[in-house]
VMD Tcl script that builds the backbone (N, CA, C; Angstrom):
set m [mol new atoms 396]
animate dup $m
set s [atomselect $m all]
$s set {name element resname resid chain x y z} {
  {N N MET 1 A 0.948 -1.105 0.188}
  {CA C MET 1 A 0.223 0.170 -0.105}
  {C C MET 1 A 0.988 1.164 -0.085}
  {N N TYR 2 A 0.591 2.455 -0.642}
  {CA C TYR 2 A 1.622 3.309 -0.952}
  {C C TYR 2 A 0.761 4.320 0.405}
  {N N PHE 3 A 1.690 5.282 0.676}
  {CA C PHE 3 A 1.236 6.266 1.848}
  {C C PHE 3 A 0.326 7.293 1.337}
  {N N GLU 4 A 0.465 7.633 0.176}
  {CA C GLU 4 A -0.764 8.704 -0.116}
  {C C GLU 4 A -2.099 8.143 -0.595}
  {N N LYS 5 A -1.992 6.720 -0.456}
  {CA C LYS 5 A -3.333 6.073 -0.460}
  {C C LYS 5 A -4.075 5.811 1.020}
  {N N PHE 6 A -3.161 5.935 1.781}
  {CA C PHE 6 A -3.470 5.477 3.232}
  {C C PHE 6 A -4.546 6.335 3.579}
  {N N GLN 7 A -5.704 5.239 4.467}
  {CA C GLN 7 A -6.782 5.949 5.258}
  {C C GLN 7 A -7.058 5.694 6.207}
  {N N PRO 8 A -6.729 6.212 7.470}
  {CA C PRO 8 A -6.751 5.422 8.745}
  {C C PRO 8 A -8.210 4.990 9.022}
  {N N ARG 9 A -8.634 3.677 9.843}
  {CA C ARG 9 A -9.667 3.459 10.225}
  {C C ARG 9 A -9.667 3.294 11.333}
  {N N ILE 10 A -11.017 3.987 11.960}
  {CA C ILE 10 A -10.973 3.839 13.222}
  {C C ILE 10 A -11.764 2.671 13.959}
  {N N PRO 11 A -11.180 1.741 14.654}
  {CA C PRO 11 A -12.351 0.962 15.162}
  {C C PRO 11 A -13.478 1.423 16.021}
  {N N GLN 12 A -14.607 0.644 15.945}
  {CA C GLN 12 A -15.906 1.423 16.414}
  {C C GLN 12 A -15.553 1.654 18.154}
  {N N GLU 13 A -15.034 0.546 18.629}
  {CA C GLU 13 A -14.986 0.670 20.069}
  {C C GLU 13 A -13.989 1.974 20.487}
  {N N TYR 14 A -13.074 2.667 19.575}
  {CA C TYR 14 A -12.060 3.913 19.914}
  {C C TYR 14 A -12.933 5.063 19.551}
  {N N GLU 15 A -14.429 4.819 19.093}
  {CA C GLU 15 A -14.855 6.355 18.646}
  {C C GLU 15 A -15.241 7.344 19.685}
  {N N ASP 16 A -15.472 6.548 21.103}
  {CA C ASP 16 A -15.964 7.472 21.767}
  {C C ASP 16 A -14.643 7.888 22.969}
  {N N THR 17 A -13.811 7.925 22.311}
  {CA C THR 17 A -12.514 8.034 23.683}
  {C C THR 17 A -12.624 9.848 23.848}
  {N N GLU 18 A -12.271 10.282 24.880}
  {CA C GLU 18 A -12.278 11.203 25.116}
  {C C GLU 18 A -10.579 12.015 24.778}
  {N N PHE 19 A -9.878 11.147 24.975}
  {CA C PHE 19 A -8.303 12.083 24.467}
  {C C PHE 19 A -7.792 11.355 23.380}
  {N N LEU 20 A -6.958 12.326 22.418}
  {CA C LEU 20 A -6.786 11.366 20.987}
  {C C LEU 20 A -5.236 12.045 20.784}
  {N N PHE 21 A -4.491 11.307 20.176}
  {CA C PHE 21 A -2.764 12.069 19.978}
  {C C PHE 21 A -2.822 11.740 18.503}
  {N N LEU 22 A -2.785 12.593 17.605}
  {CA C LEU 22 A -2.527 12.346 16.264}
  {C C LEU 22 A -1.046 12.673 15.701}
  {N N ALA 23 A -0.615 11.316 15.827}
  {CA C ALA 23 A 0.858 11.455 15.646}
  {C C ALA 23 A 1.038 11.780 13.896}
  {N N ASN 24 A 2.650 11.987 13.961}
  {CA C ASN 24 A 3.117 13.066 12.663}
  {C C ASN 24 A 2.791 12.125 11.020}
  {N N ILE 25 A 1.708 12.546 10.816}
  {CA C ILE 25 A 1.255 12.145 9.456}
  {C C ILE 25 A 0.998 13.109 8.719}
  {N N GLN 26 A 0.358 13.046 7.405}
  {CA C GLN 26 A -0.054 14.178 6.539}
  {C C GLN 26 A -1.339 14.983 7.192}
  {N N PRO 27 A -1.444 16.140 7.225}
  {CA C PRO 27 A -2.274 16.986 8.156}
  {C C PRO 27 A -3.476 16.684 7.604}
  {N N THR 28 A -3.896 16.526 6.596}
  {CA C THR 28 A -5.241 16.037 6.113}
  {C C THR 28 A -5.957 14.897 6.763}
  {N N LEU 29 A -4.939 14.167 6.638}
  {CA C LEU 29 A -4.933 12.780 7.551}
  {C C LEU 29 A -5.432 12.659 8.892}
  {N N GLN 30 A -4.706 13.530 9.208}
  {CA C GLN 30 A -4.822 13.895 11.056}
  {C C GLN 30 A -5.914 14.574 11.562}
  {N N ALA 31 A -6.595 15.523 10.387}
  {CA C ALA 31 A -7.651 16.061 10.374}
  {C C ALA 31 A -8.982 14.997 10.131}
  {N N ASN 32 A -8.529 14.522 9.354}
  {CA C ASN 32 A -10.076 13.570 9.047}
  {C C ASN 32 A -9.966 12.289 10.445}
  {N N VAL 33 A -9.175 12.245 10.670}
  {CA C VAL 33 A -9.214 11.537 12.150}
  {C C VAL 33 A -9.778 12.139 12.910}
  {N N ARG 34 A -9.197 13.443 13.367}
  {CA C ARG 34 A -9.961 13.935 14.538}
  {C C ARG 34 A -11.365 14.324 14.342}
  {N N ARG 35 A -11.947 14.245 13.281}
  {CA C ARG 35 A -13.171 14.742 12.863}
  {C C ARG 35 A -14.067 13.605 13.179}
  {N N LYS 36 A -13.480 12.572 12.771}
  {CA C LYS 36 A -14.420 11.442 12.803}
  {C C LYS 36 A -14.820 10.779 14.549}
  {N N MET 37 A -13.968 11.566 15.342}
  {CA C MET 37 A -13.702 11.391 16.755}
  {C C MET 37 A -14.533 12.257 17.588}
  {N N ASN 38 A -15.928 12.324 17.652}
  {CA C ASN 38 A -17.002 13.338 18.079}
  {C C ASN 38 A -16.897 13.242 19.635}
  {N N GLY 39 A -16.438 12.386 20.502}
  {CA C GLY 39 A -16.569 12.481 21.990}
  {C C GLY 39 A -15.139 12.825 22.560}
  {N N VAL 40 A -14.131 13.230 21.426}
  {CA C VAL 40 A -13.017 13.713 21.996}
  {C C VAL 40 A -12.973 15.077 22.847}
  {N N ARG 41 A -12.097 15.262 24.055}
  {CA C ARG 41 A -12.393 16.237 24.898}
  {C C ARG 41 A -10.684 17.266 24.685}
  {N N LEU 42 A -9.961 16.487 24.619}
  {CA C LEU 42 A -8.463 16.875 24.441}
  {C C LEU 42 A -7.539 15.853 23.322}
  {N N THR 43 A -7.052 16.834 22.317}
  {CA C THR 43 A -6.235 16.150 21.193}
  {C C THR 43 A -4.891 16.850 21.300}
  {N N GLY 44 A -4.186 15.868 21.161}
  {CA C GLY 44 A -2.929 16.506 20.990}
  {C C GLY 44 A -2.290 16.029 19.258}
  {N N CYS 45 A -1.268 16.672 19.271}
  {CA C CYS 45 A -0.629 16.707 17.851}
  {C C CYS 45 A 0.557 16.883 17.354}
  {N N ASP 46 A 1.428 16.035 16.518}
  {CA C ASP 46 A 2.709 16.158 16.474}
  {C C ASP 46 A 2.961 16.637 15.008}
  {N N THR 47 A 3.841 17.030 14.341}
  {CA C THR 47 A 4.102 17.765 13.078}
  {C C THR 47 A 5.328 17.868 12.705}
  {N N MET 48 A 6.177 18.005 11.954}
  {CA C MET 48 A 7.310 18.144 11.295}
  {C C MET 48 A 7.694 19.277 10.534}
  {N N ASN 49 A 8.728 19.543 10.242}
  {CA C ASN 49 A 9.257 20.587 9.244}
  {C C ASN 49 A 8.649 20.211 7.798}
  {N N TYR 50 A 8.680 18.941 7.549}
  {CA C TYR 50 A 8.246 18.550 6.037}
  {C C TYR 50 A 6.797 19.163 5.924}
  {N N TRP 51 A 6.002 18.684 6.997}
  {CA C TRP 51 A 4.342 19.335 6.717}
  {C C TRP 51 A 4.422 20.795 6.718}
  {N N ILE 52 A 5.377 21.936 7.954}
  {CA C ILE 52 A 5.214 22.987 7.852}
  {C C ILE 52 A 5.587 23.594 6.633}
  {N N GLN 53 A 6.543 23.410 5.770}
  {CA C GLN 53 A 6.910 23.666 4.465}
  {C C GLN 53 A 6.063 23.184 3.157}
  {N N GLY 54 A 5.975 21.879 3.459}
  {CA C GLY 54 A 5.303 21.407 2.092}
  {C C GLY 54 A 3.350 21.339 2.224}
  {N N ALA 55 A 3.092 21.267 3.328}
  {CA C ALA 55 A 1.239 21.349 3.352}
  {C C ALA 55 A 0.963 22.545 4.571}
  {N N ARG 56 A 1.262 23.598 4.542}
  {CA C ARG 56 A 1.295 24.695 5.879}
  {C C ARG 56 A -0.168 24.804 5.670}
  {N N THR 57 A -0.935 24.825 4.622}
  {CA C THR 57 A -2.616 25.568 4.543}
  {C C THR 57 A -3.463 24.250 5.217}
  {N N GLU 58 A -2.825 22.964 4.655}
  {CA C GLU 58 A -3.242 21.789 5.546}
  {C C GLU 58 A -3.091 21.838 7.129}
  {N N LEU 59 A -1.766 22.141 7.320}
  {CA C LEU 59 A -1.499 22.192 8.789}
  {C C LEU 59 A -2.214 22.915 9.540}
  {N N ALA 60 A -2.455 24.292 8.908}
  {CA C ALA 60 A -3.279 25.566 9.728}
  {C C ALA 60 A -4.502 25.021 10.139}
  {N N GLU 61 A -5.164 24.162 9.191}
  {CA C GLU 61 A -6.879 23.656 9.293}
  {C C GLU 61 A -6.847 22.766 10.013}
  {N N THR 62 A -5.803 21.907 10.551}
  {CA C THR 62 A -5.351 20.634 11.042}
  {C C THR 62 A -5.458 21.623 12.684}
  {N N LEU 63 A -4.414 22.187 12.730}
  {CA C LEU 63 A -4.086 23.019 14.115}
  {C C LEU 63 A -5.402 23.601 14.911}
  {N N LYS 64 A -6.565 23.898 13.939}
  {CA C LYS 64 A -7.594 24.582 14.384}
  {C C LYS 64 A -8.688 23.729 15.116}
  {N N LEU 65 A -8.065 22.157 14.821}
  {CA C LEU 65 A -9.056 20.706 15.529}
  {C C LEU 65 A -8.122 20.796 16.755}
  {N N VAL 66 A -6.776 20.947 17.298}
  {CA C VAL 66 A -6.172 20.386 18.020}
  {C C VAL 66 A -6.212 21.156 19.415}
  {N N ASN 67 A -5.607 20.703 20.575}
  {CA C ASN 67 A -5.515 21.233 21.815}
  {C C ASN 67 A -3.829 21.677 22.222}
  {N N VAL 68 A -3.284 20.373 22.110}
  {CA C VAL 68 A -1.955 20.528 22.286}
  {C C VAL 68 A -1.144 20.145 21.361}
  {N N LEU 69 A -0.235 21.028 20.810}
  {CA C LEU 69 A 0.913 20.535 19.521}
  {C C LEU 69 A 2.140 20.496 20.371}
  {N N LEU 70 A 2.788 19.256 19.756}
  {CA C LEU 70 A 4.302 19.168 20.105}
  {C C LEU 70 A 5.245 19.189 19.186}
  {N N ILE 71 A 6.106 20.365 19.104}
  {CA C ILE 71 A 7.009 20.521 18.201}
  {C C ILE 71 A 8.400 21.053 18.672}
  {N N ASN 72 A 9.420 20.646 18.225}
  {CA C ASN 72 A 10.583 21.707 18.283}
  {C C ASN 72 A 10.486 23.049 17.922}
  {N N ASP 73 A 11.862 23.611 18.861}
  {CA C ASP 73 A 11.772 25.083 18.627}
  {C C ASP 73 A 12.161 25.645 17.045}
  {N N THR 74 A 13.077 24.707 16.175}
  {CA C THR 74 A 13.140 25.233 14.913}
  {C C THR 74 A 11.604 24.962 14.450}
  {N N GLU 75 A 11.177 24.124 14.515}
  {CA C GLU 75 A 9.702 23.920 14.023}
  {C C GLU 75 A 8.514 25.223 14.449}
  {N N THR 76 A 8.780 25.632 15.709}
  {CA C THR 76 A 7.889 26.335 16.357}
  {C C THR 76 A 8.186 27.700 15.201}
  {N N LYS 77 A 9.500 28.044 15.101}
  {CA C LYS 77 A 9.903 29.029 14.283}
  {C C LYS 77 A 9.268 29.099 13.085}
  {N N MET 78 A 9.696 28.145 12.361}
  {CA C MET 78 A 8.986 27.781 10.942}
  {C C MET 78 A 7.848 27.941 10.912}
  {N N LEU 79 A 6.706 27.644 11.732}
  {CA C LEU 79 A 5.523 27.604 11.919}
  {C C LEU 79 A 4.996 29.575 12.406}
  {N N ALA 80 A 5.845 30.170 12.948}
  {CA C ALA 80 A 5.775 31.549 13.182}
  {C C ALA 80 A 6.219 32.337 12.121}
  {N N ASN 81 A 6.494 31.534 10.974}
  {CA C ASN 81 A 7.559 32.444 9.768}
  {C C ASN 81 A 8.498 33.115 10.533}
  {N N LYS 82 A 9.482 32.822 11.446}
  {CA C LYS 82 A 10.874 33.099 11.879}
  {C C LYS 82 A 11.838 32.272 11.611}
  {N N GLU 83 A 12.840 33.123 11.409}
  {CA C GLU 83 A 14.285 31.945 11.068}
  {C C GLU 83 A 14.678 31.241 12.187}
  {N N PRO 84 A 14.867 29.821 12.055}
  {CA C PRO 84 A 15.344 29.322 13.259}
  {C C PRO 84 A 16.506 29.578 13.630}
  {N N ALA 85 A 16.799 29.530 14.969}
  {CA C ALA 85 A 18.225 29.948 15.452}
  {C C ALA 85 A 19.152 29.143 15.511}
  {N N ALA 86 A 20.171 28.746 15.144}
  {CA C ALA 86 A 21.219 28.053 15.575}
  {C C ALA 86 A 21.345 27.425 16.835}
  {N N GLY 87 A 20.859 26.389 17.105}
  {CA C GLY 87 A 21.368 25.573 18.534}
  {C C GLY 87 A 20.252 26.090 19.492}
  {N N GLY 88 A 20.500 25.137 20.585}
  {CA C GLY 88 A 19.349 26.309 21.824}
  {C C GLY 88 A 18.178 26.334 21.845}
  {N N ALA 89 A 17.324 26.265 23.178}
  {CA C ALA 89 A 16.178 26.279 23.263}
  {C C ALA 89 A 15.316 27.903 23.434}
  {N N GLU 90 A 15.681 28.667 22.620}
  {CA C GLU 90 A 14.832 29.948 22.725}
  {C C GLU 90 A 14.069 30.138 21.705}
  {N N GLY 91 A 13.079 30.992 22.166}
  {CA C GLY 91 A 12.190 31.857 21.174}
  {C C GLY 91 A 10.971 30.670 21.314}
  {N N THR 92 A 9.936 31.204 21.119}
  {CA C THR 92 A 8.561 30.306 20.736}
  {C C THR 92 A 7.836 30.935 19.920}
  {N N GLY 93 A 6.926 30.185 19.554}
  {CA C GLY 93 A 5.900 30.457 18.377}
  {C C GLY 93 A 4.605 30.915 18.524}
  {N N HIS 94 A 3.795 30.687 17.744}
  {CA C HIS 94 A 1.917 31.151 17.886}
  {C C HIS 94 A 1.750 29.711 18.488}
  {N N GLY 95 A 0.613 29.327 19.201}
  {CA C GLY 95 A 0.036 28.174 19.106}
  {C C GLY 95 A 0.729 26.722 19.181}
  {N N ALA 96 A 1.963 26.793 19.724}
  {CA C ALA 96 A 3.018 25.450 19.302}
  {C C ALA 96 A 3.912 25.548 20.793}
  {N N ALA 97 A 4.301 24.161 21.268}
  {CA C ALA 97 A 4.784 23.329 21.906}
  {C C ALA 97 A 6.353 23.001 21.582}
  {N N GLY 98 A 7.160 23.288 22.223}
  {CA C GLY 98 A 8.531 23.078 21.502}
  {C C GLY 98 A 9.546 22.099 22.281}
  {N N ALA 99 A 10.707 22.015 21.979}
  {CA C ALA 99 A 11.434 21.280 23.090}
  {C C ALA 99 A 12.880 21.727 22.602}
  {N N GLY 100 A 13.110 22.760 22.026}
  {CA C GLY 100 A 14.652 22.760 21.850}
  {C C GLY 100 A 14.794 22.209 20.771}
  {N N ASP 101 A 16.287 22.431 20.006}
  {CA C ASP 101 A 16.778 21.781 19.020}
  {C C ASP 101 A 17.504 20.448 19.390}
  {N N GLN 102 A 17.654 19.888 20.132}
  {CA C GLN 102 A 18.151 18.828 20.895}
  {C C GLN 102 A 17.302 17.814 20.302}
  {N N THR 103 A 17.673 16.783 20.308}
  {CA C THR 103 A 16.632 15.270 20.267}
  {C C THR 103 A 15.574 15.088 21.141}
  {N N ARG 104 A 14.666 14.979 20.400}
  {CA C ARG 104 A 13.491 14.889 21.511}
  {C C ARG 104 A 13.483 14.169 22.724}
  {N N ALA 105 A 14.272 12.995 22.473}
  {CA C ALA 105 A 14.592 11.636 23.169}
  {C C ALA 105 A 15.306 12.495 24.725}
  {N N ASN 106 A 15.910 13.749 24.764}
  {CA C ASN 106 A 16.772 13.890 25.745}
  {C C ASN 106 A 16.188 15.234 26.032}
  {N N THR 107 A 15.213 15.965 25.786}
  {CA C THR 107 A 14.556 16.986 25.811}
  {C C THR 107 A 13.029 16.924 26.860}
  {N N VAL 108 A 12.984 18.063 28.004}
  {CA C VAL 108 A 11.867 17.892 28.484}
  {C C VAL 108 A 11.137 18.713 27.521}
  {N N ARG 109 A 9.707 18.700 27.456}
  {CA C ARG 109 A 8.817 19.470 26.368}
  {C C ARG 109 A 8.284 20.598 26.924}
  {N N ARG 110 A 8.283 21.361 26.267}
  {CA C ARG 110 A 6.727 22.288 26.698}
  {C C ARG 110 A 5.499 22.708 26.178}
  {N N PHE 111 A 4.299 22.984 26.779}
  {CA C PHE 111 A 3.420 22.492 26.026}
  {C C PHE 111 A 2.357 23.695 25.982}
  {N N SER 112 A 1.587 23.753 24.507}
  {CA C SER 112 A 0.745 24.744 24.536}
  {C C SER 112 A -0.482 24.641 24.274}
  {N N PHE 113 A -1.924 25.069 24.632}
  {CA C PHE 113 A -3.201 24.867 24.576}
  {C C PHE 113 A -3.620 26.095 23.456}
  {N N ALA 114 A -3.843 25.252 22.743}
  {CA C ALA 114 A -4.118 25.919 20.995}
  {C C ALA 114 A -5.438 27.233 20.556}
  {N N ARG 115 A -6.676 26.411 21.496}
  {CA C ARG 115 A -7.549 27.409 21.202}
  {C C ARG 115 A -7.730 28.522 21.689}
  {N N GLU 116 A -8.310 28.941 23.093}
  {CA C GLU 116 A -8.566 29.804 23.599}
  {C C GLU 116 A -7.095 30.373 24.753}
  {N N HIS 117 A -6.809 29.337 24.841}
  {CA C HIS 117 A -5.452 30.045 25.901}
  {C C HIS 117 A -4.063 29.251 25.385}
  {N N LEU 118 A -3.279 29.885 25.568}
  {CA C LEU 118 A -2.028 29.718 25.336}
  {C C LEU 118 A -1.109 29.627 26.522}
  {N N GLY 119 A -0.402 28.300 26.791}
  {CA C GLY 119 A 0.412 28.493 28.096}
  {C C GLY 119 A 1.972 27.667 27.454}
  {N N LEU 120 A 2.526 28.595 27.689}
  {CA C LEU 120 A 4.363 28.293 27.437}
  {C C LEU 120 A 5.070 27.774 28.742}
  {N N ALA 121 A 5.945 27.007 28.540}
  {CA C ALA 121 A 6.773 26.671 29.915}
  {C C ALA 121 A 8.166 26.741 29.058}
  {N N PRO 122 A 9.080 27.016 29.632}
  {CA C PRO 122 A 10.543 26.964 28.911}
  {C C PRO 122 A 11.060 25.438 28.785}
  {N N SER 123 A 11.844 25.050 27.838}
  {CA C SER 123 A 12.139 23.628 27.763}
  {C C SER 123 A 13.764 23.677 28.006}
  {N N PHE 124 A 14.282 22.789 28.545}
  {CA C PHE 124 A 15.551 22.528 28.924}
  {C C PHE 124 A 15.970 20.899 28.508}
  {N N SER 125 A 17.395 20.943 28.362}
  {CA C SER 125 A 17.800 19.602 27.972}
  {C C SER 125 A 17.546 18.808 29.412}
  {N N ARG 126 A 17.825 17.399 29.579}
  {CA C ARG 126 A 18.022 16.852 30.307}
  {C C ARG 126 A 19.297 17.284 31.541}
  {N N ALA 127 A 20.124 17.458 30.696}
  {CA C ALA 127 A 21.839 18.007 31.025}
  {C C ALA 127 A 21.603 19.089 31.632}
  {N N ASP 128 A 20.844 19.984 31.171}
  {CA C ASP 128 A 20.746 21.329 31.950}
  {C C ASP 128 A 19.848 21.361 33.258}
  {N N LEU 129 A 18.849 20.208 33.259}
  {CA C LEU 129 A 18.479 20.288 34.330}
  {C C LEU 129 A 19.076 19.293 35.704}
  {N N ALA 130 A 19.979 18.547 35.496}
  {CA C ALA 130 A 20.602 17.832 36.130}
  {C C ALA 130 A 21.488 18.952 36.879}
  {N N ALA 131 A 21.981 19.723 35.762}
  {CA C ALA 131 A 23.193 20.539 36.414}
  {C C ALA 131 A 22.796 21.779 37.501}
  {N N ARG 132 A 21.324 21.603 37.547}
  {CA C ARG 132 A 20.535 22.651 38.278}
  {C C ARG 132 A 20.404 22.117 39.663}
}
mol reanalyze $m
mol bondsrecalc $m
mol representation Tube
mol addrep $m
């Protein structure tokens, strides 16, 4: 099966779940899954530079359906139309959550709630936290 023909199928027993995480996949597919899940109270989402650059309009529409977005600082700046800084975990974007430019496994995340409220918290590498 080719990825461009992929259509996620949601088992009936999952349709009434309250929490949904949309993993990194084409934004239109993410939106289609979210729209099928009518009982969801909190939706998280992941994306990447590929979708920010190549499917920006679709991603913007998908983000309207999401409460929590998990992205790193480079992606945050791309989404906010700002130049990514070299290294470090500085800066924030609009309606985004980032992890700094370190690898995701070595970073404590910051979260943002995208609809009515925007909450940002700094992100630090695990090494930075251990030194405190």
